[in-house]
C-alpha positions as CSV (number, residue, x, y, z in Angstrom):
1,X,-36.7,76.1,-32.4
2,X,-35.5,79.5,-33.9
3,X,-34.0,80.4,-30.5
4,X,-37.5,80.8,-29.0
5,X,-38.2,79.2,-25.7
6,X,-41.5,77.8,-24.4
7,X,-42.4,81.0,-22.5
8,X,-42.0,83.1,-25.7
9,X,-44.1,80.7,-27.7
10,X,-46.9,80.8,-25.1
11,X,-46.8,84.6,-25.1
12,X,-47.0,84.8,-28.9
13,X,-49.9,82.3,-28.9
14,X,-51.8,84.4,-26.3
15,X,-51.3,87.6,-28.3
16,X,-52.4,85.9,-31.5
17,X,-55.5,84.5,-29.7
18,X,-56.4,88.0,-28.4
19,X,-55.7,89.8,-31.8
20,X,-57.3,87.2,-34.1
21,X,-59.9,85.7,-31.9
22,X,-60.6,82.0,-31.0
23,X,-62.8,81.4,-34.1
24,X,-60.2,82.5,-36.7
25,X,-57.1,81.2,-34.9
26,X,-57.4,77.6,-36.4
27,X,-57.8,79.0,-39.9
28,X,-54.8,81.3,-39.4
29,X,-52.7,78.4,-38.1
30,X,-53.8,76.3,-41.1
31,X,-52.9,78.9,-43.7
32,X,-49.6,79.7,-42.0
33,X,-48.7,76.0,-42.0
34,X,-49.6,75.8,-45.8
35,X,-47.5,78.9,-46.4
36,X,-44.5,77.5,-44.6
37,X,-44.9,74.2,-46.5
38,X,-45.1,76.0,-49.8
39,X,-42.1,78.1,-48.9
40,X,-40.1,74.9,-48.0
41,X,-41.1,73.3,-51.3
42,X,-40.1,76.4,-53.3
43,X,-36.7,76.6,-51.5
44,X,-36.0,72.9,-52.2
45,X,-36.9,73.4,-55.9
46,X,-34.6,76.4,-56.1
47,X,-31.8,74.4,-54.5
48,X,-32.3,71.6,-57.0
49,X,-32.3,74.2,-59.8
50,X,-29.0,75.6,-58.6
51,X,-27.5,72.1,-58.4
52,X,-28.6,71.4,-62.0
53,X,-27.2,74.7,-63.2
54,X,-23.9,73.9,-61.5
55,X,-23.8,70.6,-63.2
56,X,-24.7,72.2,-66.6
57,X,-22.0,74.8,-66.0
58,X,-19.4,72.0,-65.4
59,X,-20.5,70.3,-68.7
60,X,-20.3,73.7,-70.5
61,X,-16.8,74.3,-69.2
62,X,-15.7,70.8,-70.2
63,X,-17.1,71.2,-73.7
64,X,-15.5,74.6,-74.0
65,X,-12.1,73.3,-72.9
66,X,-12.2,70.3,-75.2
67,X,-13.3,72.4,-78.1
68,X,-10.6,74.9,-77.4
69,X,-7.9,72.2,-77.3
70,X,-9.1,70.9,-80.7
71,X,-9.2,74.3,-82.2
72,X,-5.7,75.1,-80.9
73,X,-4.5,71.9,-82.6
74,X,-6.1,72.9,-85.9
75,X,-4.6,76.4,-85.7
76,X,-1.2,74.9,-85.0
77,X,-1.6,72.7,-88.1
78,X,-2.7,75.5,-90.5
79,X,0.9,76.6,-91.5
80,X,1.6,73.1,-92.7
81,X,-1.5,73.2,-94.9
82,X,-1.2,76.7,-96.4
83,X,0.9,77.1,-99.5
84,X,3.9,79.4,-99.3
85,X,2.5,82.9,-99.9
86,X,5.6,84.0,-101.6
87,X,5.3,81.4,-104.4
88,X,3.6,82.9,-107.5
89,X,0.1,81.5,-108.1
90,X,-0.4,78.8,-110.7
91,X,-3.2,79.0,-113.3
92,X,-5.0,76.1,-111.6
93,X,-5.0,77.8,-108.2
94,X,-6.5,81.0,-109.7
95,X,-9.6,79.2,-111.1
96,X,-12.9,79.6,-109.3
97,X,-14.8,76.6,-108.1
98,X,-17.4,77.2,-110.9
99,X,-14.7,77.2,-113.6
100,X,-13.2,74.0,-112.2
101,X,-16.6,72.3,-112.2
102,X,-17.3,73.4,-115.7
103,X,-14.0,72.0,-117.0
104,X,-14.8,68.7,-115.3
105,X,-18.2,68.5,-116.9
106,X,-16.8,69.3,-120.4
107,X,-14.0,66.8,-120.0
108,X,-16.6,64.1,-119.1
109,X,-18.7,65.0,-122.2
110,X,-15.7,64.8,-124.5
111,X,-14.7,61.3,-123.4
112,X,-16.4,58.6,-125.6
113,X,-18.4,56.1,-123.6
114,X,-17.3,52.4,-123.9
115,X,-20.7,50.9,-124.3
């Protein structure tokens, strides 16, 4: 365990017994055991977090790549949808959206209803 043999472990235990004393040694061992257990738990949670982040990064990359492909297709189709910029504008193309809406409303009001 950790490259420490039985002789080294006994030596460390004897020094701890002399330094801490026989009454506090069990408390120290208990608290050290809890600390190691908490450390182990924290490292496993961190490992799980990294694994989740890696999975989220894969999802993010897939989403980015698929969105980029779709946007590239849209960009490639734009020239087909745009009018020729050298053609002179027609009066209808120069109207604002508000003017077009107003004309539609007035044309509806002028039509007699067939009731």
